[in-house]
N, C-alpha and C positions, 0 to 999 in steps of 0.2 A: 433287432433291438428288443430288449426285455421291457415289459410293462410292469410297473411295481404292483405288489399285492394290494396296496392301499387303493390305487387307481382302479384296479379290477373290482375290489370290494365296493367302492363308491359307485361305479358303473352298474354293478349287479344290484345294489340296493336301489338305485334310481330306476332300474328296469322293473324290479319287483313292485315298487311303489307307483309305477306308471309315469315316471318322470323322464323317460327316455329321450323325448324330443330335445335335442340340443346337448345332450351329455355325450361327450366323446373322450376317450382316453388318448392321451398323447404320449408318444414314446419318449419325448424329450421335454417334459414340463419345465416352465420357467420357475426357478426357485423363488419363493416368497422372501422378500426382504422388508425391512422397516420402510424403506423408500417406496417400494411398490405398494405396500399396505396403505401408506398415507395417500398415495395417488388415487386409490379407489374411493368412490363416493360412499358416504354413510357415516354412522356413528356407532359407538359400542353400546350394545343393549344386552340384557340378560335373556337367556333362552332356557326354558324349562320344558321338558317332555315328561308327560305322565302316562303310564301304561296301566290301563284298566282292564283286567281280566274279566271274563264274563261267566266262568264256571262257578256255580254255587255248590255248597257242601251237599245239598240234597240231590245233586245230579242234573238239575235244570240249569238254564243259562239266563243271564240278563239279556232280554230281547233288545233289538235295535230301537224299538219304540220306548222301552223303559230307559235306555241310555239317552235317547233324545230328550225325554222329559227331564231326566237328571241334569243333562247339559243345559237345557233351557232354564231350569230352576237354580242351579248351583254355579255353573261355569260362566254363563253369559253375564249375569249381574256382577260377578267379580272381575271379569275382563270384557267390558262392553265394547272395547275397540276391536275385538276380534281374536280368533284363534283358529287353528287348523286341526281337523279331525282326520286321522288316517286309520284305516282298518287293516288288520292283519291277523296272523295266527302265530301264537308264541308257545314256548314251553319253558318250564322252570321246575326246580325241585322244591316242593313245599316243605313246611315245617315237620311233617311226618316222614320225610325222606322219599316220598312217592313222586314220580315224574308226572307233572301236570301239563297237559296240552289243551289249549283253549283259544277261542276267538278273542281278540284283543282290540280295544280302541286306544289309539295313541293321540293324545292332545298335545299340540305344540303351542306354547305360549312365548311370545316375544314382548318384552316390556322394558322401559327405560330404567336405568339405575336409580332414578329419582322416585320411582314408585315404591314408597316405603311400606305400603300395605300388601304388596304382592306375596311375600313369603307367608304371612298369616293367612291370606285368602287361599293360597295353594294348599297349605296344611289343613285348613278347614274342608276344602274339597275332598282331599284324600280321606280324612276321617269320616266325613259324611258318606262317601261311597262305600268304605269298608263296613260301616255300621248298617247302611240301608240294604246292601246286597251280600252281607255275611262273607266279606273278603278277608283273606289273611293279610294282604298287603296291596298297595298301589305303588309301583316302582316310580321313583322320581330321579330324573337325570338333569343336572344343571350345567350350563356352559355360558361363555361370553361369545357373542357374535357381532360382526359388523353388518349393520343393516341400512338400507336406504329404500325409500318409497317413491 
């Protein structure tokens, strides 16, 4: 039986992020339907992932300590209920066309649809990081997730 590419990609991503405990690929996954989605616990929330590169134009990097201070000063007050920080290595093609490889901090935010200030706060975090650390961009990815605590 063939395992789908998506299942392999999810399992690989989980392994890279250290989430391997309990992640298993099944050869015959049960298809998701509206009925099974309603049967799972939780409610729909927004999910935003922010990718903070650490390479500076002068060749130095944003240190872990500098990022921790930034997170304490900027992210925690905006999202006091919590967030998740993942560390990784990324690459992207910058505005000059050059390939950039750098250490990256990924911040995962989950928040209710009723949080009317979230978008403004997220954009302020992005702008402040770019200004403070001379960054070309901070990647933002948004989705909707079903969450339960």
